[in-house]
Legacy VTK file of the C-alpha trace (Angstrom):
# vtk DataFile Version 3.0
C-alpha trace
ASCII
DATASET POLYDATA
POINTS 244 float
-16.971 3.488 5.102
-20.401 1.989 4.436
-20.337 3.276 0.847
-16.784 2.001 0.329
-17.771 -1.488 1.484
-20.837 -1.395 -0.763
-18.705 -0.504 -3.805
-16.207 -3.251 -2.964
-19.064 -5.726 -2.760
-20.378 -4.613 -6.153
-16.950 -5.042 -7.756
-16.754 -8.613 -6.483
-20.321 -9.488 -7.372
-19.511 -10.803 -10.848
-16.331 -12.570 -9.818
-16.306 -16.303 -9.265
-14.710 -16.080 -5.844
-17.596 -18.046 -4.385
-16.035 -21.117 -5.996
-12.843 -20.521 -4.034
-14.835 -20.072 -0.817
-15.986 -23.667 -1.217
-13.024 -25.313 -2.973
-10.446 -24.155 -0.417
-12.222 -25.451 2.719
-13.308 -28.604 0.858
-9.693 -29.347 -0.033
-8.487 -28.645 3.509
-11.118 -30.864 5.150
-10.780 -33.617 2.538
-7.008 -33.884 3.009
-7.383 -33.676 6.787
-9.835 -36.570 7.043
-7.883 -38.715 4.587
-4.710 -38.282 6.644
-6.577 -38.765 9.929
-8.201 -42.071 9.011
-5.123 -43.310 7.171
-3.050 -42.831 10.332
-5.863 -43.348 12.844
-3.903 -45.601 15.216
-1.036 -43.121 15.273
-3.202 -40.114 16.114
-5.636 -41.691 18.545
-4.555 -42.520 22.079
-6.770 -43.749 24.959
-9.026 -40.914 26.092
-8.542 -38.778 22.962
-11.513 -37.124 21.284
-11.796 -38.069 17.598
-13.135 -34.653 16.624
-10.232 -32.795 18.218
-7.646 -35.134 16.736
-9.227 -34.741 13.293
-9.221 -30.952 13.731
-5.449 -31.019 14.269
-5.182 -32.276 10.692
-7.477 -29.495 9.454
-5.189 -26.971 11.151
-2.182 -28.708 9.584
-3.460 -28.638 6.002
-5.666 -25.532 6.023
-3.580 -23.308 8.298
-0.142 -23.169 6.651
-1.093 -24.049 3.062
-4.638 -23.472 1.806
-5.662 -20.479 3.931
-2.574 -18.265 3.334
-2.818 -18.780 -0.428
-6.518 -17.932 -0.323
-5.729 -14.743 1.615
-3.206 -13.817 -1.078
-5.821 -14.356 -3.793
-8.476 -12.382 -1.914
-6.130 -9.423 -1.377
-5.058 -9.439 -5.024
-8.651 -9.595 -6.261
-9.854 -6.573 -4.253
-7.090 -4.492 -5.863
-7.304 -5.923 -9.349
-9.843 -3.501 -10.823
-7.847 -0.468 -9.628
-4.761 -1.660 -11.498
-6.718 -1.706 -14.750
-7.136 1.453 -16.826
-5.916 3.935 -14.226
-8.403 2.800 -11.639
-6.329 4.060 -8.710
-6.284 7.601 -10.083
-10.048 7.581 -10.505
-10.627 6.125 -7.060
-8.267 8.463 -5.218
-9.718 11.481 -7.033
-13.080 10.856 -5.359
-14.001 12.785 -2.182
-13.266 9.779 0.000
-10.596 9.563 2.658
-7.722 7.401 1.536
-7.705 5.718 4.926
-11.321 4.627 4.365
-10.392 3.104 1.003
-7.571 1.109 2.566
-9.656 0.005 5.545
-12.564 -0.822 3.241
-10.392 -3.233 1.268
-9.035 -4.729 4.492
-12.525 -5.288 5.899
-13.631 -6.790 2.577
-10.849 -9.382 2.722
-11.628 -10.072 6.394
-15.252 -10.761 5.465
-14.123 -13.212 2.779
-11.859 -14.999 5.269
-14.713 -15.206 7.801
-16.994 -16.729 5.175
-14.279 -19.195 4.168
-13.737 -20.295 7.768
-17.487 -20.666 8.279
-17.633 -22.988 5.271
-14.622 -24.848 6.680
-16.459 -25.410 9.971
-19.589 -26.661 8.180
-17.581 -29.054 5.990
-15.606 -30.336 8.977
-18.714 -31.123 11.019
-20.664 -32.452 8.020
-17.901 -34.799 6.841
-17.336 -35.909 10.407
-20.930 -37.052 10.829
-20.879 -38.699 7.410
-17.748 -40.625 8.377
-19.347 -41.640 11.689
-16.982 -39.853 14.059
-17.339 -41.167 17.592
-17.483 -39.127 20.781
-19.157 -35.819 21.499
-18.492 -32.894 19.191
-16.761 -30.108 21.197
-18.525 -27.490 19.104
-17.558 -24.439 21.153
-13.928 -25.540 21.260
-13.866 -25.929 17.467
-15.600 -22.568 17.022
-12.915 -21.088 19.262
-10.207 -22.492 16.978
-12.019 -21.043 13.951
-12.245 -17.574 15.535
-8.602 -17.687 16.588
-7.616 -18.672 13.055
-9.538 -15.715 11.620
-7.922 -13.246 14.012
-4.459 -14.652 13.333
-5.029 -13.959 9.611
-5.232 -10.201 10.212
-1.460 -9.504 9.928
-1.248 -11.667 6.799
-4.252 -9.906 5.257
-2.619 -6.525 5.797
0.719 -7.717 4.444
-0.826 -9.208 1.306
-2.993 -6.119 0.841
0.042 -3.827 0.993
1.790 -5.997 -1.596
-1.322 -6.145 -3.803
-1.714 -2.357 -3.768
1.878 -1.864 -4.867
2.000 -4.686 -7.417
0.485 -3.838 -10.783
-0.166 -7.419 -11.804
-2.298 -10.102 -10.178
0.527 -12.639 -10.385
3.006 -10.872 -8.100
1.017 -10.994 -4.819
-0.110 -14.519 -5.646
3.496 -15.592 -6.275
4.590 -13.989 -3.003
1.825 -15.838 -1.175
2.816 -19.211 -2.654
6.575 -18.750 -2.184
6.283 -17.780 1.490
3.647 -20.436 2.147
5.905 -23.301 1.006
8.286 -23.216 4.021
5.483 -22.432 6.497
5.190 -25.945 7.953
8.948 -26.002 8.670
9.041 -22.487 10.088
6.058 -23.268 12.347
8.165 -25.612 14.490
10.790 -22.931 15.132
10.626 -19.793 17.324
10.380 -17.778 14.089
6.972 -19.329 13.448
5.284 -17.082 16.002
6.193 -13.949 14.043
5.848 -15.459 10.550
2.455 -14.294 9.201
2.057 -17.401 7.013
2.234 -19.732 10.037
0.288 -17.694 12.595
-3.160 -18.962 11.430
-2.074 -22.600 11.810
-0.629 -22.019 15.277
-3.792 -20.236 16.385
-6.057 -22.991 15.014
-4.129 -25.847 16.641
-5.124 -27.398 20.004
-2.692 -26.553 22.791
-1.320 -30.107 23.096
-0.491 -30.146 19.380
0.967 -26.650 19.112
4.636 -25.642 19.500
3.508 -22.412 21.192
4.919 -22.253 24.709
3.381 -18.926 25.694
0.019 -17.957 24.243
0.292 -14.549 25.871
3.522 -13.920 23.962
2.069 -15.344 20.746
-1.030 -13.130 20.737
1.010 -10.137 21.856
3.192 -10.697 18.777
0.146 -11.129 16.518
-1.416 -7.909 17.820
1.897 -6.052 17.622
2.549 -7.136 14.023
-1.030 -6.268 13.102
-0.793 -2.763 14.570
2.605 -2.185 12.951
1.402 -3.284 9.517
-1.839 -1.309 9.885
0.028 1.914 10.681
2.518 1.334 7.887
-0.178 0.380 5.383
-2.347 3.396 6.181
0.535 5.891 6.123
2.033 4.559 2.900
-1.352 4.451 1.174
-2.301 7.967 2.254
1.054 9.491 1.240
1.732 7.555 -1.922
0.596 8.894 -5.279
-0.637 5.754 -6.990
-0.513 6.007 -10.765
LINES 1 245
244 0 1 2 3 4 5 6 7 8 9 10 11 12 13 14 15 16 17 18 19 20 21 22 23 24 25 26 27 28 29 30 31 32 33 34 35 36 37 38 39 40 41 42 43 44 45 46 47 48 49 50 51 52 53 54 55 56 57 58 59 60 61 62 63 64 65 66 67 68 69 70 71 72 73 74 75 76 77 78 79 80 81 82 83 84 85 86 87 88 89 90 91 92 93 94 95 96 97 98 99 100 101 102 103 104 105 106 107 108 109 110 111 112 113 114 115 116 117 118 119 120 121 122 123 124 125 126 127 128 129 130 131 132 133 134 135 136 137 138 139 140 141 142 143 144 145 146 147 148 149 150 151 152 153 154 155 156 157 158 159 160 161 162 163 164 165 166 167 168 169 170 171 172 173 174 175 176 177 178 179 180 181 182 183 184 185 186 187 188 189 190 191 192 193 194 195 196 197 198 199 200 201 202 203 204 205 206 207 208 209 210 211 212 213 214 215 216 217 218 219 220 221 222 223 224 225 226 227 228 229 230 231 232 233 234 235 236 237 238 239 240 241 242 243
């Protein structure tokens, strides 16, 4: 597994994904703060914490829109080189377990999502201080939202990875990501939102008083269940399938 992760890192070394790591969070935080200050009187009630109310807007813009599309791009990129010039045949001919190849790509995307969310946290705090946010920064609460958002991305990462492995062009998984991201904000307010992979990150990142989730135990049980189901399916299909 260590060697697989090293090879994946080498393949991404010359890509310009680092731009996306910064542009995505910057866009999410920028839109969040614009909307927050534009509608400040609407969001803020007596006793509310400015940081938490501003974070609800980050969850709103980053969770159902920016982050899912970035996950789709990340998953497509880690499979792109294998779709060129018979790369899958060469890779699967090596004395490496197919399960390790699949898990290596999954872990690679997870690492990219973690880095993206870390940049998001830094931008959120940095812009907040620049804008002169009042009140104490609930840093551990915000970090908790960030971690929950990362974990809630796991089912979506697997789903996009499965699609990216099967699709022979970069555009197909990206198109799937965009198409299913568009209705995410509407689906999030319905019971279907808890099992819809494109809305799960937003729901996990949102403070409890701003989230439509009625049972967090049920929500995380569904997230874990979907993750396990997709992991088993992804591993079995990748191991059995002869990829040309």
